[in-house]
ZAVEXKE-354994 format. One line per 4 residues: number of its first residue (from 1); their letters; for each residue x negated, y negated, z of N, C-alpha, C. Coordinates in steps of 0.02 Angstrom, whole numbers, plus 50000, padded with zeros to 5 digits. Example, Ala and Ser with C-alpha at 12.3 -4.5 7.8 and 13.67 -1.06 7.14 Angstrom:
BEGIN
1 = AS = 49340 50284 50390 49385 50225 50390 49340 50165 50390  49358 50112 50354 49316 50053 50357 49355 49998 50394
end
This chain:
BEGIN
1 = MEQH = 44963 41596 57168 44981 41662 57142 44923 41711 57154  44938 41770 57178 44886 41819 57191 44855 41842 57126  44791 41865 57131 44754 41886 57072 44791 41942 57035  44820 41989 57073 44856 42045 57042 44915 42019 57001
5 = SVTC = 44951 41971 57027 45009 41944 56991 44988 41908 56928  44933 41871 56933 44907 41835 56874 44890 41885 56819  44854 41938 56838 44834 41989 56788 44895 42021 56756  44945 42038 56795 45005 42070 56768 45042 42023 56721
9 = TILF = 45044 41958 56738 45077 41910 56695 45044 41905 56627  44977 41901 56627 44940 41896 56564 44949 41959 56523  44946 42017 56555 44956 42080 56519 45025 42081 56487  45075 42056 56522 45143 42055 56494 45145 42011 56432
13 = LFLT = 45113 41953 56434 45113 41908 56376 45080 41941 56316  45026 41977 56328 44993 42011 56272 45038 42067 56245  45071 42102 56290 45112 42159 56269 45173 42138 56229  45202 42080 56244 45263 42060 56210 45254 42052 56135
17 = QYIL = 45194 42034 56113 45184 42025 56042 45189 42091 56004  45181 42147 56040 45188 42213 56008 45258 42242 56018  45287 42232 56077 45354 42258 56090 45405 42220 56047  45398 42154 56046 45444 42111 56008 45414 42095 55941
21 = HIDT = 45398 42145 55902 45364 42136 55839 45412 42119 55783  45395 42067 55746 45434 42048 55688 45387 42042 55629  45401 42075 55576 45359 42071 55516 45375 42009 55476  45330 41959 55477 45342 41897 55441 45293 41887 55384
25 = SRPT = 45253 41937 55368 45205 41927 55313 45199 41990 55272  45156 42036 55293 45143 42096 55254 45170 42157 55289  45186 42210 55252 45210 42271 55284 45157 42299 55332  45177 42322 55389 45130 42348 55437 45166 42397 55483
29 = FRPT = 45128 42436 55519 45158 42484 55567 45147 42461 55638  45199 42461 55678 45194 42450 55749 45244 42496 55783  45235 42513 55846 45281 42559 55880 45353 42535 55879  45364 42470 55888 45432 42444 55891 45438 42383 55846
33 = RLVS = 45491 42380 55806 45502 42324 55762 45575 42304 55765  45588 42239 55771 45658 42217 55774 45691 42222 55706  45661 42189 55657 45691 42188 55591 45638 42166 55541  45644 42188 55479 45596 42168 55428 45633 42149 55365
37 = YSLP = 45616 42091 55338 45648 42068 55277 45594 42056 55224  45615 42056 55162 45568 42041 55108 45550 41967 55110  45494 41950 55077 45472 41880 55076 45524 41833 55047  45557 41849 54991 45610 41804 54966 45666 41794 55016
41 = QKRA = 45686 41847 55052 45739 41840 55102 45718 41794 55158  45656 41801 55181 45632 41758 55235 45631 41686 55213  45607 41674 55153 45603 41605 55129 45672 41575 55118  45719 41616 55094 45787 41591 55084 45819 41572 55151
45 = FKKA = 45805 41612 55202 45831 41598 55269 45803 41533 55296  45737 41524 55288 45705 41462 55313 45730 41401 55274  45740 41410 55210 45766 41355 55169 45836 41336 55192  45876 41386 55208 45944 41372 55232 45944 41335 55298
49 = LGFN = 45892 41345 55338 45886 41310 55402 45858 41240 55394  45839 41223 55332 45812 41156 55320 45738 41149 55331  45701 41205 55330 45629 41202 55339 45596 41163 55282  45546 41123 55299 45501 41095 55248 45467 41154 55215
53 = EDVY = 45468 41158 55149 45441 41217 55116 45366 41226 55128  45331 41173 55146 45260 41179 55161 45247 41226 55220  45298 41237 55261 45292 41282 55318 45278 41353 55295  45308 41375 55240 45301 41445 55220 45263 41455 55155
57 = LNFT = 45242 41401 55122 45201 41410 55062 45130 41431 55081  45099 41475 55040 45031 41495 55054 44981 41445 55025  44917 41460 55030 44865 41412 55011 44873 41390 54938  44876 41437 54893 44878 41418 54822 44944 41386 54803
61 = ELTD = 44998 41405 54836 45062 41372 54823 45061 41299 54846  45028 41287 54901 45021 41218 54925 44979 41176 54878  44921 41202 54859 44877 41162 54816 44908 41152 54747  44943 41202 54721 44978 41193 54657 45032 41140 54662
65 = KYGY = 45068 41141 54717 45122 41093 54727 45096 41021 54725  45037 41011 54753 45010 40943 54758 44960 40927 54702  44958 40969 54651 44920 40952 54592 44845 40964 54596  44824 41013 54635 44753 41029 54641 44742 41101 54617
69 = PTEV = 44717 41111 54556 44706 41178 54530 44661 41219 54575  44680 41281 54588 44644 41323 54635 44634 41393 54608  44575 41420 54621 44559 41490 54603 44557 41533 54666  44574 41597 54658 44569 41644 54714 44512 41693 54699
73 = HTVT = 44465 41697 54745 44409 41743 54738 44409 41791 54797  44386 41852 54787 44381 41901 54841 44308 41919 54851  44284 41909 54912 44215 41923 54930 44213 41987 54972  44166 42032 54955 44157 42093 54994 44095 42086 55037
77 = TDDG = 44102 42096 55102 44045 42091 55147 44003 42155 55144  43944 42153 55172 43900 42212 55172 43931 42270 55210  43976 42256 55258 44008 42310 55295 44079 42323 55272  44097 42300 55211 44158 42323 55178 44221 42282 55187
81 = YLLD = 44218 42226 55220 44278 42184 55228 44290 42143 55165  44353 42135 55147 44373 42098 55087 44404 42032 55109  44374 41977 55089 44395 41911 55112 44415 41868 55053  44475 41840 55056 44496 41792 55004 44463 41725 55017
85 = VFRI = 44437 41696 54964 44407 41629 54966 44441 41587 54913  44464 41528 54931 44501 41485 54885 44456 41428 54861  44455 41421 54796 44413 41368 54766 44459 41313 54738  44455 41254 54768 44491 41196 54742 44445 41159 54694
89 = LPKC = 44464 41157 54632 44421 41128 54581 44416 41052 54590  44357 41024 54578 44347 40952 54587 44390 40911 54540  44417 40857 54566 44459 40812 54525 44417 40751 54505  44378 40760 54453 44337 40705 54428 44321 40718 54355
93 = SDSA = 44297 40667 54321 44285 40672 54249 44225 40714 54233  44176 40717 54277 44115 40754 54264 44104 40806 54319  44146 40858 54318 44143 40908 54371 44078 40949 54369  44043 40946 54313 43980 40983 54307 43928 40958 54358
97 = KSYP = 43937 40897 54382 43891 40868 54430 43915 40875 54502  43968 40913 54512 43995 40920 54579 43952 40968 54621  43955 40959 54686 43917 41001 54732 43965 41046 54770  43948 41110 54780 43992 41155 54817 43993 41140 54891
101 = VFLL = 44052 41145 54921 44061 41137 54993 44099 41197 55019  44072 41228 55070 44103 41287 55102 44137 41264 55166  44203 41271 55170 44242 41254 55229 44262 41317 55267  44252 41317 55333 44272 41376 55372 44310 41355 55435
105 = HGIF = 44368 41386 55443 44416 41370 55496 44395 41400 55563  44438 41388 55614 44425 41414 55681 44465 41477 55697  44465 41496 55760 44497 41557 55783 44573 41553 55773  44604 41609 55757 44676 41616 55745 44699 41580 55681
109 = DTAD = 44654 41548 55646 44674 41506 55589 44655 41539 55523  44668 41503 55469 44651 41525 55401 44627 41465 55362  44612 41476 55298 44592 41422 55253 44648 41370 55246  44709 41389 55263 44765 41341 55259 44751 41278 55299
113 = LWVV = 44709 41284 55350 44692 41227 55393 44676 41164 55353  44641 41173 55297 44614 41116 55260 44664 41084 55212  44724 41112 55206 44772 41085 55157 44843 41076 55185  44855 41095 55247 44925 41096 55272 44953 41027 55287
117 = TGTK = 44911 40977 55296 44937 40911 55314 44944 40864 55255  44935 40890 55194 44945 40848 55135 44882 40817 55108  44890 40782 55053 44832 40758 55015 44793 40702 55048  44825 40665 55093 44790 40608 55125 44747 40629 55183
121 = TGLG = 44768 40680 55220 44731 40700 55280 44704 40771 55276  44718 40808 55223 44689 40874 55214 44619 40869 55186  44569 40892 55224 44499 40883 55203 44485 40917 55136  44517 40974 55123 44507 41007 55059 44525 40963 55000
125 = YVLA = 44581 40928 55006 44602 40881 54953 44556 40821 54949  44537 40794 55007 44494 40734 55008 44427 40748 54974  44397 40806 54989 44333 40823 54958 44340 40834 54883  44392 40870 54863 44403 40882 54791 44414 40817 54754
129 = SNCY = 44450 40770 54785 44462 40705 54754 44399 40664 54748  44349 40681 54789 44284 40647 54786 44233 40688 54746  44258 40730 54702 44217 40768 54654 44175 40824 54684  44196 40850 54742 44162 40908 54770 44198 40972 54750
133 = DVWA = 44159 41024 54741 44183 41091 54723 44198 41127 54789  44261 41130 54808 44280 41152 54875 44296 41226 54878  44263 41261 54924 44275 41333 54935 44297 41342 55008  44360 41362 55017 44388 41372 55084 44388 41447 55100
137 = GNHR = 44347 41466 55149 44339 41536 55166 44387 41560 55219  44385 41625 55232 44426 41657 55283 44385 41708 55322  44399 41713 55387 44368 41765 55429 44400 41833 55415  44362 41885 55429 44392 41952 55432 44446 41952 55485
141 = GNFY = 44500 41989 55471 44553 41997 55520 44609 41947 55517  44601 41892 55480 44657 41845 55476 44702 41863 55417  44752 41822 55404 44803 41838 55354 44773 41850 55285  44722 41811 55267 44691 41817 55201 44628 41862 55202
145 = GRRH = 44612 41890 55259 44552 41932 55264 44567 41998 55296  44627 42023 55285 44652 42082 55320 44648 42145 55276  44590 42153 55244 44580 42211 55200 44509 42237 55208  44499 42299 55187 44433 42332 55192 44429 42385 55138
149 = VKLD = 44369 42400 55116 44362 42449 55062 44382 42519 55085  44378 42534 55149 44395 42600 55175 44446 42598 55232  44440 42551 55276 44480 42549 55337 44547 42514 55327  44599 42541 55358 44665 42510 55357 44676 42474 55423
153 = PNTD = 44686 42408 55421 44694 42371 55484 44755 42392 55525  44803 42424 55492 44864 42445 55527 44857 42512 55563  44807 42551 55543 44801 42618 55571 44731 42635 55596  44680 42598 55576 44610 42614 55595 44584 42565 55647
157 = PDYW = 44576 42586 55709 44549 42541 55761 44480 42514 55744  44440 42552 55706 44373 42529 55689 44374 42464 55649  44429 42451 55614 44433 42389 55576 44425 42329 55623  44450 42334 55684 44452 42279 55731 44392 42277 55777
161 = NYTF = 44342 42317 55763 44282 42319 55805 44233 42264 55783  44252 42202 55797 44210 42146 55778 44222 42087 55824  44175 42041 55824 44183 41976 55858 44156 41923 55811  44148 41863 55837 44118 41810 55796 44046 41826 55778
165 = DEHG = 44016 41874 55812 43948 41896 55795 43948 41925 55724  43996 41968 55709 44002 41996 55641 44023 41943 55590  44065 41896 55612 44082 41840 55567 44018 41805 55544  43974 41792 55592 43913 41756 55576 43861 41797 55540
169 = RFDV = 43856 41861 55556 43805 41904 55525 43826 41928 55456  43891 41936 55444 43914 41966 55381 43959 41920 55339  44011 41892 55369 44060 41854 55330 44030 41791 55300  44000 41749 55342 43974 41685 55317 43918 41696 55265
173 = PAII = 43869 41739 55277 43818 41749 55226 43846 41776 55160  43894 41822 55164 43923 41850 55102 43958 41796 55061  43995 41752 55095 44030 41699 55060 43981 41648 55031  43929 41631 55069 43879 41585 55043 43847 41612 54980
177 = DYIL = 43826 41675 54982 43795 41706 54923 43842 41706 54864  43905 41721 54876 43954 41723 54822 43963 41654 54791  43969 41602 54832 43978 41534 54807 43918 41513 54765  43859 41526 54789 43799 41506 54753 43792 41544 54687
181 = RSTG = 43808 41608 54687 43807 41646 54624 43858 41618 54574  43917 41602 54599 43971 41580 54556 43958 41511 54527  43924 41469 54564 43913 41400 54542 43845 41389 54510  43800 41437 54518 43733 41428 54491 43692 41378 54531
185 = QSKL = 43715 41362 54591 43679 41316 54634 43633 41354 54682  43583 41320 54708 43538 41351 54756 43556 41335 54828  43597 41282 54837 43617 41261 54905 43689 41237 54904  43719 41234 54963 43787 41207 54970 43793 41166 55034
189 = FYVG = 43848 41131 55040 43865 41097 55102 43913 41142 55142  43913 41132 55207 43954 41174 55251 43992 41130 55300  44056 41145 55310 44095 41112 55363 44130 41167 55403  44118 41169 55468 44150 41219 55511 44191 41185 55565
193 = HSQG = 44251 41210 55577 44292 41184 55632 44296 41237 55686  44280 41217 55748 44287 41261 55806 44247 41325 55796  44279 41384 55793 44241 41446 55783 44205 41448 55716  44227 41407 55669 44190 41402 55606 44120 41376 55616
197 = STNY = 44110 41337 55670 44043 41315 55688 44006 41371 55724  44040 41406 55768 44010 41462 55805 43980 41512 55757  44018 41529 55706 43994 41578 55657 43930 41555 55624  43927 41491 55609 43867 41464 55576 43806 41468 55623
201 = FVMG = 43817 41452 55687 43762 41455 55735 43736 41526 55743  43782 41575 55740 43762 41645 55742 43719 41662 55681  43743 41644 55622 43707 41657 55561 43638 41625 55562  43635 41561 55580 43571 41526 55580 43521 41555 55630
205 = SLRP = 43547 41585 55684 43504 41615 55735 43479 41684 55715  43525 41725 55688 43508 41795 55674 43486 41806 55602  43507 41762 55557 43487 41769 55486 43461 41701 55462  43404 41680 55489 43379 41612 55477 43361 41598 55405
209 = EYND = 43355 41650 55364 43340 41638 55293 43395 41599 55258  43455 41600 55288 43511 41563 55257 43509 41488 55270  43465 41466 55315 43457 41395 55326 43436 41359 55262  43397 41393 55221 43372 41363 55159 43426 41358 55105
213 = KVRA = 43483 41388 55117 43537 41387 55068 43590 41333 55084  43577 41294 55135 43625 41243 55157 43592 41174 55155  43624 41128 55117 43598 41059 55114 43607 41024 55181  43667 41029 55207 43683 41000 55273 43747 41032 55297
217 = AVML = 43755 41037 55363 43815 41066 55392 43845 41018 55443  43911 41009 55438 43947 40965 55484 43993 41009 55526  43988 41003 55592 44027 41045 55638 44078 41002 55674  44142 41017 55664 44197 40980 55695 44222 41018 55757
221 = GPVA = 44217 40987 55815 44235 41022 55876 44192 41083 55887  44125 41076 55886 44080 41134 55888 44087 41175 55952  44081 41241 55944 44086 41286 56002 44026 41333 56002  43987 41329 56055 43931 41375 56067 43928 41388 56142
225 = WMKN = 43897 41342 56179 43899 41347 56252 43969 41328 56276  43994 41365 56325 44062 41353 56351 44062 41349 56427  44007 41325 56453 43999 41320 56526 44051 41274 56558  44070 41222 56521 44117 41173 56547 44187 41178 56515
229 = FDNP = 44200 41233 56483 44263 41244 56448 44322 41232 56496  44372 41195 56472 44422 41169 56519 44494 41185 56498  44504 41236 56456 44572 41256 56439 44597 41303 56494  44647 41283 56533 44667 41323 56591 44694 41392 56573
233 = IARL = 44731 41397 56518 44759 41462 56498 44703 41509 56476  44659 41484 56433 44604 41526 56408 44556 41546 56464  44544 41500 56511 44500 41517 56566 44532 41570 56611  44597 41567 56620 44632 41617 56659 44626 41685 56625
237 = IAQN = 44634 41686 56559 44626 41749 56522 44555 41774 56529  44506 41729 56523 44436 41748 56528 44421 41780 56595  44448 41752 56648 44436 41778 56715 44466 41848 56725  44514 41865 56683 44548 41930 56689 44535 41974 56628
241 = YVAI = 44485 41956 56587 44478 41990 56523 44460 42063 56531  44424 42082 56584 44405 42152 56593 44467 42195 56601  44514 42172 56643 44576 42209 56653 44619 42210 56590  44621 42152 56557 44661 42148 56495 44632 42194 56442
245 = KAFV = 44565 42192 56434 44533 42233 56383 44544 42307 56397  44539 42328 56460 44551 42398 56477 44623 42418 56461  44669 42373 56476 44740 42388 56463 44753 42396 56388  44730 42347 56348 44746 42350 56277 44709 42407 56243
249 = DNAG = 44649 42423 56267 44612 42480 56239 44651 42545 56251  44676 42553 56312 44714 42613 56328 44780 42617 56290  44807 42558 56275 44871 42556 56238 44861 42561 56163  44797 42562 56141 44783 42566 56069 44797 42502 56031
253 = LNEV = 44793 42445 56066 44806 42380 56034 44739 42348 56015  44735 42322 55956 44672 42295 55931 44676 42223 55906  44733 42205 55879 44742 42138 55850 44782 42094 55898  44768 42030 55897 44806 41983 55939 44829 41924 55897
257 = FGRE = 44892 41905 55907 44922 41846 55876 44918 41846 55800  44932 41903 55769 44933 41905 55696 44995 41871 55668  44995 41858 55604 45050 41820 55574 45115 41861 55572  45110 41927 55581 45170 41968 55581 45195 41983 55651
261 = HFVH = 45166 41950 55701 45183 41964 55770 45232 41913 55798  45261 41930 55854 45313 41890 55885 45289 41819 55903  45227 41812 55925 45202 41746 55945 45204 41698 55886  45182 41722 55827 45183 41679 55768 45255 41660 55750
265 = FVVE = 45299 41708 55754 45370 41696 55739 45398 41641 55784  45385 41645 55849 45410 41596 55897 45380 41527 55884  45314 41525 55874 45281 41461 55862 45307 41428 55799  45314 41467 55745 45337 41440 55682 45406 41408 55689
269 = YLCV = 45453 41445 55718 45521 41419 55724 45527 41363 55776  45490 41370 55831 45493 41318 55882 45464 41252 55856  45408 41257 55820 45376 41195 55796 45416 41160 55742  45456 41198 55705 45498 41167 55654 45563 41141 55683
273 = LAPN = 45595 41181 55726 45661 41163 55752 45657 41117 55814  45601 41120 55850 45593 41078 55910 45521 41054 55913  45501 41012 55866 45430 40992 55861 45403 40957 55922  45445 40924 55961 45420 40890 56021 45392 40939 56073
277 = FCDL = 45422 40999 56077 45396 41050 56121 45328 41075 56097  45322 41082 56032 45259 41103 56002 45205 41051 56014  45224 40988 56008 45179 40932 56020 45153 40934 56092  45198 40948 56139 45179 40954 56209 45133 41013 56220
281 = GLSL = 45148 41070 56189 45106 41129 56197 45036 41117 56172  45029 41083 56116 44963 41068 56089 44925 41022 56136  44960 40976 56167 44930 40930 56215 44902 40968 56276  44941 41014 56301 44922 41051 56362 44863 41098 56350
285 = TTGY = 44857 41124 56289 44806 41175 56276 44742 41149 56245  44743 41088 56217 44683 41063 56183 44661 40994 56207  44701 40960 56248 44684 40893 56270 44709 40840 56223  44745 40860 56172 44771 40814 56121 44821 40765 56151
289 = KQGT = 44817 40702 56131 44864 40651 56153 44924 40649 56106  44983 40661 56134 45044 40663 56094 45053 40599 56054  45073 40608 55991 45086 40552 55947 45029 40534 55902  44970 40564 55912 44912 40547 55870 44908 40591 55808
293 = IPLK = 44950 40641 55804 44960 40680 55743 45034 40678 55728  45055 40660 55667 45126 40655 55651 45163 40721 55665  45223 40717 55693 45261 40777 55709 45273 40821 55648  45284 40791 55590 45296 40831 55530 45234 40871 55512
297 = DISV = 45175 40843 55525 45113 40880 55510 45101 40935 55562  45118 40922 55624 45112 40974 55676 45157 41032 55660  45219 41018 55638 45266 41072 55621 45238 41118 55568  45209 41088 55516 45182 41128 55461 45118 41163 55482
301 = AMAH = 45072 41126 55513 45007 41154 55531 45014 41211 55581  45055 41203 55632 45063 41255 55682 45098 41316 55654  45140 41307 55604 45174 41364 55573 45124 41408 55535  45067 41380 55516 45015 41418 55482 44963 41446 55530
305 = LFSG = 44967 41425 55593 44919 41449 55643 44940 41518 55669  44901 41546 55712 44911 41613 55739 44915 41664 55682  44857 41673 55651 44852 41718 55593 44807 41778 55607  44793 41790 55671 44762 41853 55690 44687 41850 55703
309 = TSIK = 44666 41888 55753 44596 41904 55765 44595 41967 55807  44535 41991 55823 44529 42052 55862 44530 42037 55937  44553 42086 55975 44550 42081 56048 44477 42073 56069  44432 42108 56035 44361 42106 56052 44332 42036 56042
313 = NLAH = 44357 42000 55992 44333 41932 55981 44351 41887 56041  44412 41894 56066 44432 41856 56125 44390 41876 56185  44374 41940 56191 44332 41963 56246 44263 41931 56242  44237 41923 56182 44170 41893 56174 44172 41820 56197
317 = FSQL = 44223 41783 56177 44229 41713 56200 44238 41710 56275  44275 41759 56303 44283 41761 56376 44215 41770 56410  44172 41810 56381 44106 41820 56409 44065 41755 56408  44073 41716 56355 44037 41652 56351 44061 41605 56406
321 = ILSG = 44127 41603 56417 44155 41559 56468 44129 41579 56538  44129 41644 56552 44110 41667 56619 44035 41663 56631  43995 41677 56579 43922 41677 56587 43891 41607 56582  43925 41563 56545 43896 41497 56533 43841 41498 56482
325 = NFQR = 43830 41555 56449 43778 41562 56399 43808 41571 56329  43768 41555 56279 43786 41570 56210 43749 41634 56192  43782 41691 56201 43749 41755 56199 43787 41805 56156  43753 41859 56139 43784 41912 56101 43832 41952 56146
329 = YDEG = 43871 41995 56114 43924 42031 56150 43894 42077 56203  43921 42073 56263 43897 42113 56319 43931 42182 56317  43891 42233 56301 43917 42301 56295 43912 42340 56360  43890 42308 56414 43874 42344 56476 43801 42365 56474
333 = VAGN = 43774 42384 56530 43702 42399 56534 43682 42453 56484  43717 42509 56483 43699 42564 56437 43706 42542 56364  43762 42509 56349 43773 42487 56280 43723 42434 56259  43705 42389 56304 43656 42337 56288 43587 42367 56275
337 = LERY = 43568 42416 56316 43503 42449 56305 43501 42483 56237  43556 42514 56219 43559 42549 56154 43559 42500 56096  43597 42446 56102 43604 42399 56045 43549 42347 56041  43529 42320 56100 43482 42265 56100 43414 42282 56130
341 = GSRR = 43410 42338 56165 43347 42356 56198 43336 42317 56262  43389 42290 56291 43383 42252 56354 43446 42263 56395  43441 42254 56460 43498 42265 56504 43552 42213 56495  43532 42153 56478 43579 42098 56466 43581 42080 56392
345 = PPQY = 43637 42055 56368 43640 42035 56297 43595 41974 56285  43557 41974 56230 43513 41917 56216 43553 41855 56197  43525 41798 56211 43556 41735 56191 43540 41721 56118  43586 41686 56085 43573 41664 56016 43521 41609 56018
349 = NVSR = 43470 41617 55977 43414 41569 55976 43429 41516 55923  43465 41464 55944 43485 41412 55896 43426 41369 55874  43369 41376 55907 43310 41339 55885 43285 41363 55817  43312 41419 55794 43294 41445 55727 43336 41413 55672
353 = ISSP = 43385 41372 55690 43429 41340 55640 43394 41278 55614  43364 41283 55556 43324 41228 55529 43363 41183 55481  43423 41203 55461 43462 41162 55415 43486 41099 55452  43495 41043 55416 43519 40981 55448 43590 40991 55476
357 = IVLV = 43600 40971 55538 43663 40982 55573 43691 40915 55598  43755 40904 55585 43791 40847 55614 43845 40876 55660  43846 40857 55722 43897 40878 55770 43948 40822 55778  44012 40840 55773 44066 40791 55781 44110 40814 55839
361 = SAES = 44111 40776 55892 44149 40797 55951 44195 40742 55975  44233 40756 56028 44285 40710 56050 44289 40708 56126  44303 40649 56152 44305 40639 56224 44359 40679 56259  44417 40688 56226 44474 40722 56258 44480 40795 56239
365 = DILS = 44431 40822 56205 44433 40891 56183 44415 40938 56240  44463 40978 56264 44449 41023 56319 44425 41092 56295  44423 41102 56229 44397 41164 56201 44323 41158 56184  44303 41099 56163 44233 41085 56146 44212 41025 56189
369 = KLKD = 44191 41040 56250 44176 40987 56299 44110 40951 56281  44109 40886 56294 44050 40846 56276 43987 40872 56310  43992 40894 56372 43933 40920 56407 43906 40982 56373  43951 41024 56349 43929 41085 56314 43899 41068 56246
373 = VDIL = 43929 41020 56212 43902 40998 56147 43832 40968 56157  43822 40933 56212 43756 40904 56226 43704 40958 56237  43723 41013 56270 43677 41070 56279 43656 41096 56210  43705 41106 56167 43691 41130 56099 43646 41081 56062
377 = ASKL = 43663 41016 56066 43625 40965 56030 43551 40965 56052  43539 40976 56116 43471 40974 56142 43428 41031 56116  43459 41083 56089 43422 41142 56067 43415 41148 55991  43450 41105 55954 43447 41109 55881 43386 41070 55855
381 = PNLV = 43342 41101 55817 43281 41068 55795 43291 41016 55740  43346 41020 55704 43357 40974 55648 43425 40940 55656  43438 40914 55715 43501 40879 55728 43498 40810 55696  43546 40797 55652 43549 40733 55618 43585 40682 55661
385 = ENYV = 43641 40702 55690 43679 40657 55733 43726 40697 55778  43730 40676 55840 43779 40703 55887 43833 40649 55895  43881 40651 55851 43930 40597 55843 43992 40611 55886  44009 40564 55929 44071 40568 55968 44120 40518 55938
389 = VPES = 44177 40542 55915 44226 40498 55884 44245 40442 55933  44240 40379 55912 44249 40323 55959 44322 40306 55975  44360 40357 55993 44429 40348 56016 44440 40395 56075  44460 40368 56132 44466 40409 56193 44518 40464 56187
393 = YWSH = 44568 40455 56143 44622 40504 56137 44603 40561 56090  44548 40556 56054 44531 40604 56002 44519 40673 56033  44544 40726 56000 44536 40793 56026 44522 40844 55971  44529 40908 55988 44505 40963 55946 44536 40963 55876
397 = HNHV = 44601 40953 55871 44634 40957 55807 44643 40890 55772  44627 40835 55808 44627 40771 55773 44574 40770 55718  44521 40809 55727 44468 40812 55675 44496 40832 55607  44547 40874 55608 44572 40903 55544 44644 40886 55529
401 = WGYN = 44683 40864 55579 44753 40848 55568 44771 40775 55583  44726 40738 55614 44741 40671 55636 44757 40623 55579  44804 40578 55591 44824 40532 55537 44767 40486 55517  44720 40472 55562 44663 40430 55544 44597 40469 55540
405 = APEL = 44602 40534 55531 44542 40575 55520 44502 40552 55459  44535 40531 55404 44496 40507 55346 44448 40450 55363  44470 40404 55406 44428 40347 55424 44375 40365 55477  44395 40404 55526 44351 40416 55583 44305 40477 55575
409 = VYAK = 44324 40524 55532 44284 40585 55524 44263 40598 55452  44311 40597 55406 44296 40616 55337 44248 40567 55304  44254 40503 55320 44208 40454 55291 44136 40469 55311  44127 40492 55372 44059 40510 55395 44035 40573 55358
413 = ILDY = 44079 40621 55349 44061 40681 55311 44038 40662 55241  44076 40620 55207 44059 40599 55139 43993 40561 55138  43981 40520 55188 43917 40482 55191 43858 40530 55197  43864 40579 55240 43809 40626 55249 43800 40671 55188
417 = FTKY = 43853 40690 55157 43847 40730 55096 43811 40691 55042  43826 40627 55036 43791 40585 54987 43717 40582 55003  43701 40575 55067 43631 40570 55088 43592 40633 55072  43624 40691 55077 43588 40754 55069 43600 40788 55001
421 = KD = 43623 40751 54953 43634 40781 54887 43568 40801 54854  43517 40762 54864 43452 40777 54832 43396 40781 54883
end
């Protein structure tokens, strides 16, 4: 296929989420909308189709259903973003001795990640059952972080002027400070999946004072260097991101794959009504081996995915893929000189991350390649372990959705948390 045809195809895919807009969550404005129903109407329709109710229940509804009391907290970042953080209270007789754990999801995801597969394989439930005080955070721009003290995400383009750089500089530190104030603790544990690890590496590099606030951090499917990134669709987008970014900027589009957009609607219904197709799609895009995550869990988990991020965030990841560096956002020569004082964007100095780090990676993960994880591992000054899950089929989402994640991943997390309690 010629380069021009490839670019046009990708632009079309991006555009369809706005032309074929369906409101499936919160009221919003878009140029064209097919139809909009109230939340009760949507749920009644899904129930009539025989949907598992876990598909459409939100975080607190899920935890309440399964008997885990949960609090909702709202954290305000220094630059005005309002982020919902969910606290799952520890299930033990002496909760006063529990330690806080901050869980952070990856790109396009939400805090739902930690509870959508049920009490046996949902890490949020597993940690709470082991007497940990669980705090599940959200990035700016996703379903639970789509608010600001001044900016309206539906009408103000400035709301979407962020990448994972701002997640790491503002979101993660604000949530850490809030958790520590709320619990009276001086330190916490951290678990990041995918971009949830990227955000931590940004924070540790640019705001190293926060290293002293973390007992230990475990990174599942860590993403920093992307020199060997092997997702064919994402690499194709990265190679054409300049044209895509110019197009969407001119069209006034800022958000991608939000929960009220057509892509989420298609994925939700496809994964529930034809889960085998969804299973295949996950395999093609992440390296996942079909059958290693139960179909019922994939249906629920994928229905909660695609919860929004900024176009600029995707552009930043595209820059990492093309440059092979873990670097700040490239604003162009003039923009870089103004923002960083250099013609090129500076690299994140991960050697400043002094907190204990455990990396958990997988042989079949095409989003977090072992060679790239090894580059990261070689630069971390306090690396505790670079652990590769000892199963050749293991991939990016097996870390959090896999039927045997409790044995192969969560047990290791619990062991390290015990080691670093004091």
